[in-house]
mmCIF entry with sequence, helices, sheets and N, C-alpha, C, O atoms, coordinates in Angstrom:
data_MODEL
# 
_entry.id   MODEL 
# 
_entity.id                         1 
_entity.type                       polymer 
_entity.pdbx_number_of_molecules   1 
# 
_entity_poly.entity_id                      1 
_entity_poly.type                           'polypeptide(L)' 
_entity_poly.nstd_linkage                   no 
_entity_poly.nstd_monomer                   no 
_entity_poly.pdbx_seq_one_letter_code       MTLKSFKVVRAKRLPQFNPVLVKV 
_entity_poly.pdbx_seq_one_letter_code_can   MTLKSFKVVRAKRLPQFNPVLVKV 
_entity_poly.pdbx_strand_id                 A 
# 
loop_
_entity_poly_seq.entity_id 
_entity_poly_seq.num 
_entity_poly_seq.mon_id 
_entity_poly_seq.hetero 
1 1  MET n 
1 2  THR n 
1 3  LEU n 
1 4  LYS n 
1 5  SER n 
1 6  PHE n 
1 7  LYS n 
1 8  VAL n 
1 9  VAL n 
1 10 ARG n 
1 11 ALA n 
1 12 LYS n 
1 13 ARG n 
1 14 LEU n 
1 15 PRO n 
1 16 GLN n 
1 17 PHE n 
1 18 ASN n 
1 19 PRO n 
1 20 VAL n 
1 21 LEU n 
1 22 VAL n 
1 23 LYS n 
1 24 VAL n 
# 
_struct_asym.id          A 
_struct_asym.entity_id   1 
# 
loop_
_struct_conf.conf_type_id 
_struct_conf.id 
_struct_conf.pdbx_PDB_helix_id 
_struct_conf.beg_label_comp_id 
_struct_conf.beg_label_asym_id 
_struct_conf.beg_label_seq_id 
_struct_conf.pdbx_beg_PDB_ins_code 
_struct_conf.end_label_comp_id 
_struct_conf.end_label_asym_id 
_struct_conf.end_label_seq_id 
_struct_conf.pdbx_end_PDB_ins_code 
_struct_conf.beg_auth_comp_id 
_struct_conf.beg_auth_asym_id 
_struct_conf.beg_auth_seq_id 
_struct_conf.end_auth_comp_id 
_struct_conf.end_auth_asym_id 
_struct_conf.end_auth_seq_id 
_struct_conf.pdbx_PDB_helix_class 
_struct_conf.details 
_struct_conf.pdbx_PDB_helix_length 
HELX_P HELX_P1 AA1 LEU A 3  ? ARG A 13 ? LEU A 3  ARG A 13 1 ? 11 
HELX_P HELX_P2 AA2 PRO A 19 ? LYS A 23 ? PRO A 19 LYS A 23 1 ? 5  
# 
_struct_conf_type.id          HELX_P 
_struct_conf_type.criteria    ? 
_struct_conf_type.reference   ? 
# 
loop_
_atom_site.group_PDB 
_atom_site.id 
_atom_site.type_symbol 
_atom_site.label_atom_id 
_atom_site.label_alt_id 
_atom_site.label_comp_id 
_atom_site.label_asym_id 
_atom_site.label_entity_id 
_atom_site.label_seq_id 
_atom_site.pdbx_PDB_ins_code 
_atom_site.Cartn_x 
_atom_site.Cartn_y 
_atom_site.Cartn_z 
_atom_site.occupancy 
_atom_site.B_iso_or_equiv 
_atom_site.pdbx_formal_charge 
_atom_site.auth_seq_id 
_atom_site.auth_comp_id 
_atom_site.auth_asym_id 
_atom_site.auth_atom_id 
_atom_site.pdbx_PDB_model_num 
ATOM 1  N N  . MET A 1 1  ? 77.035 -61.123 58.754 1.00 0.00 ? 1  MET A N  1 
ATOM 2  C CA . MET A 1 1  ? 75.881 -60.502 59.369 1.00 0.00 ? 1  MET A CA 1 
ATOM 3  C C  . MET A 1 1  ? 74.869 -60.138 58.243 1.00 0.00 ? 1  MET A C  1 
ATOM 4  O O  . MET A 1 1  ? 75.184 -59.448 57.273 1.00 0.00 ? 1  MET A O  1 
ATOM 5  N N  . THR A 1 2  ? 73.649 -60.648 58.447 1.00 0.00 ? 2  THR A N  1 
ATOM 6  C CA . THR A 1 2  ? 72.570 -60.384 57.439 1.00 0.00 ? 2  THR A CA 1 
ATOM 7  C C  . THR A 1 2  ? 72.031 -58.907 57.656 1.00 0.00 ? 2  THR A C  1 
ATOM 8  O O  . THR A 1 2  ? 72.264 -58.224 58.654 1.00 0.00 ? 2  THR A O  1 
ATOM 9  N N  . LEU A 1 3  ? 71.340 -58.559 56.658 1.00 0.00 ? 3  LEU A N  1 
ATOM 10 C CA . LEU A 1 3  ? 70.806 -57.209 56.705 1.00 0.00 ? 3  LEU A CA 1 
ATOM 11 C C  . LEU A 1 3  ? 69.706 -57.049 57.857 1.00 0.00 ? 3  LEU A C  1 
ATOM 12 O O  . LEU A 1 3  ? 69.529 -56.020 58.510 1.00 0.00 ? 3  LEU A O  1 
ATOM 13 N N  . LYS A 1 4  ? 69.034 -58.185 57.985 1.00 0.00 ? 4  LYS A N  1 
ATOM 14 C CA . LYS A 1 4  ? 67.995 -58.120 59.128 1.00 0.00 ? 4  LYS A CA 1 
ATOM 15 C C  . LYS A 1 4  ? 68.718 -58.039 60.474 1.00 0.00 ? 4  LYS A C  1 
ATOM 16 O O  . LYS A 1 4  ? 68.328 -57.293 61.373 1.00 0.00 ? 4  LYS A O  1 
ATOM 17 N N  . SER A 1 5  ? 69.739 -58.800 60.573 1.00 0.00 ? 5  SER A N  1 
ATOM 18 C CA . SER A 1 5  ? 70.449 -58.803 61.889 1.00 0.00 ? 5  SER A CA 1 
ATOM 19 C C  . SER A 1 5  ? 71.030 -57.419 62.186 1.00 0.00 ? 5  SER A C  1 
ATOM 20 O O  . SER A 1 5  ? 71.061 -56.974 63.334 1.00 0.00 ? 5  SER A O  1 
ATOM 21 N N  . PHE A 1 6  ? 71.483 -56.758 61.140 1.00 0.00 ? 6  PHE A N  1 
ATOM 22 C CA . PHE A 1 6  ? 72.064 -55.362 61.198 1.00 0.00 ? 6  PHE A CA 1 
ATOM 23 C C  . PHE A 1 6  ? 70.968 -54.435 61.751 1.00 0.00 ? 6  PHE A C  1 
ATOM 24 O O  . PHE A 1 6  ? 71.199 -53.612 62.637 1.00 0.00 ? 6  PHE A O  1 
ATOM 25 N N  . LYS A 1 7  ? 69.764 -54.612 61.182 1.00 0.00 ? 7  LYS A N  1 
ATOM 26 C CA . LYS A 1 7  ? 68.691 -53.765 61.634 1.00 0.00 ? 7  LYS A CA 1 
ATOM 27 C C  . LYS A 1 7  ? 68.299 -53.971 63.093 1.00 0.00 ? 7  LYS A C  1 
ATOM 28 O O  . LYS A 1 7  ? 68.022 -53.033 63.841 1.00 0.00 ? 7  LYS A O  1 
ATOM 29 N N  . VAL A 1 8  ? 68.291 -55.240 63.450 1.00 0.00 ? 8  VAL A N  1 
ATOM 30 C CA . VAL A 1 8  ? 67.972 -55.561 64.913 1.00 0.00 ? 8  VAL A CA 1 
ATOM 31 C C  . VAL A 1 8  ? 68.996 -55.055 65.733 1.00 0.00 ? 8  VAL A C  1 
ATOM 32 O O  . VAL A 1 8  ? 68.649 -54.535 66.794 1.00 0.00 ? 8  VAL A O  1 
ATOM 33 N N  . VAL A 1 9  ? 70.309 -55.111 65.420 1.00 0.00 ? 9  VAL A N  1 
ATOM 34 C CA . VAL A 1 9  ? 71.352 -54.552 66.291 1.00 0.00 ? 9  VAL A CA 1 
ATOM 35 C C  . VAL A 1 9  ? 71.173 -53.056 66.329 1.00 0.00 ? 9  VAL A C  1 
ATOM 36 O O  . VAL A 1 9  ? 71.388 -52.485 67.397 1.00 0.00 ? 9  VAL A O  1 
ATOM 37 N N  . ARG A 1 10 ? 70.819 -52.396 65.322 1.00 0.00 ? 10 ARG A N  1 
ATOM 38 C CA . ARG A 1 10 ? 70.683 -50.968 65.294 1.00 0.00 ? 10 ARG A CA 1 
ATOM 39 C C  . ARG A 1 10 ? 69.443 -50.677 66.243 1.00 0.00 ? 10 ARG A C  1 
ATOM 40 O O  . ARG A 1 10 ? 69.468 -49.744 67.045 1.00 0.00 ? 10 ARG A O  1 
ATOM 41 N N  . ALA A 1 11 ? 68.423 -51.478 66.113 1.00 0.00 ? 11 ALA A N  1 
ATOM 42 C CA . ALA A 1 11 ? 67.238 -51.189 66.881 1.00 0.00 ? 11 ALA A CA 1 
ATOM 43 C C  . ALA A 1 11 ? 67.463 -51.318 68.298 1.00 0.00 ? 11 ALA A C  1 
ATOM 44 O O  . ALA A 1 11 ? 66.899 -50.588 69.113 1.00 0.00 ? 11 ALA A O  1 
ATOM 45 N N  . LYS A 1 12 ? 68.330 -52.292 68.637 1.00 0.00 ? 12 LYS A N  1 
ATOM 46 C CA . LYS A 1 12 ? 68.614 -52.544 70.133 1.00 0.00 ? 12 LYS A CA 1 
ATOM 47 C C  . LYS A 1 12 ? 69.536 -51.500 70.619 1.00 0.00 ? 12 LYS A C  1 
ATOM 48 O O  . LYS A 1 12 ? 69.313 -50.962 71.704 1.00 0.00 ? 12 LYS A O  1 
ATOM 49 N N  . ARG A 1 13 ? 70.606 -51.158 69.863 1.00 0.00 ? 13 ARG A N  1 
ATOM 50 C CA . ARG A 1 13 ? 71.695 -50.310 70.335 1.00 0.00 ? 13 ARG A CA 1 
ATOM 51 C C  . ARG A 1 13 ? 71.303 -48.826 70.214 1.00 0.00 ? 13 ARG A C  1 
ATOM 52 O O  . ARG A 1 13 ? 71.520 -48.056 71.149 1.00 0.00 ? 13 ARG A O  1 
ATOM 53 N N  . LEU A 1 14 ? 70.740 -48.429 69.093 1.00 0.00 ? 14 LEU A N  1 
ATOM 54 C CA . LEU A 1 14 ? 70.469 -47.088 68.826 1.00 0.00 ? 14 LEU A CA 1 
ATOM 55 C C  . LEU A 1 14 ? 69.006 -46.867 68.378 1.00 0.00 ? 14 LEU A C  1 
ATOM 56 O O  . LEU A 1 14 ? 68.827 -46.476 67.224 1.00 0.00 ? 14 LEU A O  1 
ATOM 57 N N  . PRO A 1 15 ? 67.991 -47.071 69.150 1.00 0.00 ? 15 PRO A N  1 
ATOM 58 C CA . PRO A 1 15 ? 66.535 -47.062 68.741 1.00 0.00 ? 15 PRO A CA 1 
ATOM 59 C C  . PRO A 1 15 ? 66.108 -45.605 68.356 1.00 0.00 ? 15 PRO A C  1 
ATOM 60 O O  . PRO A 1 15 ? 65.143 -45.412 67.616 1.00 0.00 ? 15 PRO A O  1 
ATOM 61 N N  . GLN A 1 16 ? 66.871 -44.566 68.890 1.00 0.00 ? 16 GLN A N  1 
ATOM 62 C CA . GLN A 1 16 ? 66.558 -43.196 68.541 1.00 0.00 ? 16 GLN A CA 1 
ATOM 63 C C  . GLN A 1 16 ? 67.564 -42.597 67.528 1.00 0.00 ? 16 GLN A C  1 
ATOM 64 O O  . GLN A 1 16 ? 67.437 -41.442 67.121 1.00 0.00 ? 16 GLN A O  1 
ATOM 65 N N  . PHE A 1 17 ? 68.485 -43.346 67.165 1.00 0.00 ? 17 PHE A N  1 
ATOM 66 C CA . PHE A 1 17 ? 69.459 -42.944 66.166 1.00 0.00 ? 17 PHE A CA 1 
ATOM 67 C C  . PHE A 1 17 ? 68.810 -42.824 64.807 1.00 0.00 ? 17 PHE A C  1 
ATOM 68 O O  . PHE A 1 17 ? 68.993 -41.816 64.123 1.00 0.00 ? 17 PHE A O  1 
ATOM 69 N N  . ASN A 1 18 ? 68.054 -43.833 64.400 1.00 0.00 ? 18 ASN A N  1 
ATOM 70 C CA . ASN A 1 18 ? 67.400 -43.830 63.109 1.00 0.00 ? 18 ASN A CA 1 
ATOM 71 C C  . ASN A 1 18 ? 66.206 -44.793 63.124 1.00 0.00 ? 18 ASN A C  1 
ATOM 72 O O  . ASN A 1 18 ? 66.356 -45.956 62.748 1.00 0.00 ? 18 ASN A O  1 
ATOM 73 N N  . PRO A 1 19 ? 65.023 -44.330 63.551 1.00 0.00 ? 19 PRO A N  1 
ATOM 74 C CA . PRO A 1 19 ? 63.811 -45.062 63.675 1.00 0.00 ? 19 PRO A CA 1 
ATOM 75 C C  . PRO A 1 19 ? 63.356 -45.741 62.377 1.00 0.00 ? 19 PRO A C  1 
ATOM 76 O O  . PRO A 1 19 ? 62.616 -46.724 62.398 1.00 0.00 ? 19 PRO A O  1 
ATOM 77 N N  . VAL A 1 20 ? 63.806 -45.208 61.283 1.00 0.00 ? 20 VAL A N  1 
ATOM 78 C CA . VAL A 1 20 ? 63.576 -45.720 59.960 1.00 0.00 ? 20 VAL A CA 1 
ATOM 79 C C  . VAL A 1 20 ? 64.120 -47.102 59.798 1.00 0.00 ? 20 VAL A C  1 
ATOM 80 O O  . VAL A 1 20 ? 63.452 -47.984 59.259 1.00 0.00 ? 20 VAL A O  1 
ATOM 81 N N  . LEU A 1 21 ? 65.351 -47.305 60.267 1.00 0.00 ? 21 LEU A N  1 
ATOM 82 C CA . LEU A 1 21 ? 65.988 -48.661 60.180 1.00 0.00 ? 21 LEU A CA 1 
ATOM 83 C C  . LEU A 1 21 ? 65.150 -49.683 60.933 1.00 0.00 ? 21 LEU A C  1 
ATOM 84 O O  . LEU A 1 21 ? 65.055 -50.838 60.520 1.00 0.00 ? 21 LEU A O  1 
ATOM 85 N N  . VAL A 1 22 ? 64.553 -49.268 62.021 1.00 0.00 ? 22 VAL A N  1 
ATOM 86 C CA . VAL A 1 22 ? 63.729 -50.142 62.850 1.00 0.00 ? 22 VAL A CA 1 
ATOM 87 C C  . VAL A 1 22 ? 62.480 -50.587 62.114 1.00 0.00 ? 22 VAL A C  1 
ATOM 88 O O  . VAL A 1 22 ? 62.108 -51.759 62.182 1.00 0.00 ? 22 VAL A O  1 
ATOM 89 N N  . LYS A 1 23 ? 61.852 -49.708 61.438 1.00 0.00 ? 23 LYS A N  1 
ATOM 90 C CA . LYS A 1 23 ? 60.627 -49.993 60.639 1.00 0.00 ? 23 LYS A CA 1 
ATOM 91 C C  . LYS A 1 23 ? 60.936 -50.757 59.434 1.00 0.00 ? 23 LYS A C  1 
ATOM 92 O O  . LYS A 1 23 ? 60.283 -51.752 59.118 1.00 0.00 ? 23 LYS A O  1 
ATOM 93 N N  . VAL A 1 24 ? 61.962 -50.290 58.725 1.00 0.00 ? 24 VAL A N  1 
ATOM 94 C CA . VAL A 1 24 ? 62.334 -50.923 57.395 1.00 0.00 ? 24 VAL A CA 1 
ATOM 95 C C  . VAL A 1 24 ? 63.225 -52.079 57.706 1.00 0.00 ? 24 VAL A C  1 
ATOM 96 O O  . VAL A 1 24 ? 63.675 -52.773 56.795 1.00 0.00 ? 24 VAL A O  1 
# 
């Protein structure tokens, strides 16, 4: 899993967990 994919998964699963991951 690439770093970008990890961020996308985080953004989809936990958008309010860490919004920084979504932006960065």
